[in-house]
C-alpha positions in Angstrom: 84.8 178.1 21.5 87.1 176.0 19.3 85.7 172.7 18.2 88.6 171.5 16.1 92.4 172.0 15.9 91.9 173.8 12.5 89.8 176.4 14.4 92.7 177.1 16.7 95.2 177.3 13.9 92.9 179.6 11.9 92.7 182.0 14.9 96.5 182.1 15.4 97.0 182.6 11.7 94.6 185.5 11.6 96.5 187.1 14.5 99.6 186.9 12.4 97.8 188.4 9.4 96.6 191.3 11.5 100.0 192.1 13.1 101.1 194.4 10.3 103.0 191.6 8.6 103.6 191.4 4.9 104.7 187.8 5.2 103.0 185.0 7.2 104.2 181.4 7.1 102.1 178.5 8.3 103.5 175.0 8.8 101.4 172.0 9.6 103.0 168.6 10.2 101.1 165.5 11.0 102.3 162.0 11.9 99.9 159.1 12.2 100.6 156.0 14.3 104.4 156.2 13.8 106.7 154.3 16.2 108.5 156.5 18.7 112.3 156.2 18.3 113.6 153.4 20.5 110.1 152.3 21.5 107.4 149.9 20.4 104.8 152.6 21.3 103.0 154.4 18.4 102.2 158.0 18.5 100.0 160.3 16.4 100.8 164.0 16.6 99.9 167.3 14.9 102.4 170.2 15.1 101.9 173.6 13.6 103.7 177.0 13.6 102.7 180.4 12.5 105.5 182.9 11.8 105.0 186.5 10.9 107.2 189.5 10.3 104.7 191.9 11.9 105.1 194.4 14.7 106.0 191.8 17.4 105.5 192.0 21.1 107.7 193.1 24.1 108.0 190.5 26.9 105.3 192.4 29.0 102.9 192.5 25.9 103.5 188.8 25.4 102.6 188.0 29.0 99.4 190.0 28.6 98.5 188.2 25.4 98.5 184.9 27.3 96.0 186.3 29.8 92.4 185.6 28.7 91.1 188.6 30.7 93.3 191.1 28.8 92.5 192.5 25.4 93.8 195.6 23.5 90.2 196.5 22.5 91.3 197.3 19.0 90.4 194.1 17.1 87.1 193.7 18.9 86.2 197.0 20.6 83.3 195.6 22.7 85.1 192.4 23.9 86.5 192.3 27.4 88.5 189.1 26.9 91.1 187.8 24.4 90.9 184.1 24.1 93.1 183.1 21.1 96.4 182.3 22.8 94.9 181.2 26.1 92.7 178.7 24.3 95.6 177.4 22.3 97.8 177.0 25.5 95.0 175.3 27.4 94.2 172.9 24.6 97.8 172.0 23.9 98.5 171.3 27.6 95.3 169.3 28.2 95.9 167.2 25.1 99.4 166.0 26.2 101.1 168.5 23.9 102.8 171.8 24.3 103.4 175.2 23.0 106.0 177.9 22.4 105.8 181.6 21.6 108.7 183.8 20.6 108.3 187.5 19.7 110.7 190.4 19.0 109.6 194.0 18.8 113.0 195.9 18.8 113.6 197.2 15.2 117.4 196.7 15.4 116.9 192.9 16.1 114.2 192.5 13.5 110.6 191.9 14.5 107.8 189.4 14.4 106.2 186.5 16.2 106.4 182.7 16.0 103.6 180.7 17.7 104.1 176.9 17.7 102.0 174.1 19.3 101.7 170.4 19.2 99.0 168.0 20.1 98.8 164.2 20.9 96.1 163.0 18.5 95.7 159.9 20.5 94.7 161.8 23.7 91.0 161.7 24.5 91.1 165.5 25.3 92.5 166.5 21.9 89.8 168.0 19.6 89.4 166.5 16.1 91.7 167.9 13.5 89.0 169.4 11.3 88.9 170.6 7.7 92.5 171.1 6.5 91.7 172.3 3.0 89.1 174.7 4.5 91.7 176.1 6.9 94.2 176.6 4.1 91.6 178.4 1.9 90.7 180.7 4.9 94.4 181.5 5.5 95.1 182.3 1.9 92.1 184.8 1.8 93.1 186.7 4.9 93.6 190.4 4.3 96.9 192.1 5.2 99.9 190.0 4.2 101.2 190.3 0.7 102.5 186.7 0.9 101.1 183.7 2.8 103.3 180.6 2.6 101.7 177.3 3.7 103.7 174.1 4.1 102.0 170.8 4.9 103.5 167.4 5.7 101.7 164.2 6.6 103.3 160.9 7.3 101.5 157.6 8.0 102.9 154.1 8.6 101.3 152.6 5.5 103.7 154.6 3.4 101.4 157.4 2.5 103.2 160.7 2.4 101.8 164.1 1.6 104.0 167.1 1.3 103.3 170.4 -0.5 103.8 174.1 -0.3 101.5 176.8 -1.6 102.0 180.5 -1.9 99.3 183.2 -2.1 101.1 185.2 -4.8 101.6 182.2 -7.1 98.0 181.1 -6.7 96.8 184.7 -7.4 98.9 184.7 -10.5 97.4 181.5 -11.7 93.8 182.0 -10.7 93.4 185.8 -10.7 91.4 187.4 -7.8 91.2 184.7 -5.2 87.9 186.1 -3.9 86.2 185.7 -7.3 83.6 183.0 -7.1 85.2 180.9 -9.9 88.6 181.3 -8.4 87.3 180.2 -5.0 85.9 177.0 -6.5 89.1 176.2 -8.3 91.2 177.0 -5.2 89.0 174.7 -3.1 89.4 171.8 -5.5 93.1 172.4 -5.8 93.6 172.3 -2.0 91.5 169.2 -1.7 93.5 167.5 -4.4 96.8 168.3 -2.6 95.5 167.0 0.7 94.3 163.7 -0.9 97.3 163.0 -3.1 99.3 160.0 -2.2 103.1 159.8 -2.7 105.5 157.2 -1.4 
């Protein structure tokens, strides 16, 4: 069960990391109480996308991935259901948001998958956002991809603006082994400082 939006995002990001990709890109955009264009109504929304250059899916495979009662049995051999994408779809739809999945498997046309979803943060059925720095740390430590690129944007009506990009390879170059205890501590502090920085 996913209790926060960051749980959902972590699950989808892990799928991208396990797709045979060497590059995974995670974008998280959040707007807080901003006026809708041409309206006096305010809206808070969180949007994210996970893009990988992994093996991709054919249209039939993509349809099966959306079915909670179908699993390939590889990732979790004893599990009879696969709930990642179905939970995402259900949560997005119930929270007044939406979702989109695009995937290509043919080698001639390139390959990979893009999963996007958005959530109305003012909707009573939307889970809390959760721990963004913790999500980013988890994503950066996922095995598989050589490169993990994370982009984060947050806008609020009081003028506070957060925007940053982090890359796994650059952080590893600066900190060394990211799984080393000291590196993990520094990484956590760095991500928290990025999330709390205020720029106008």
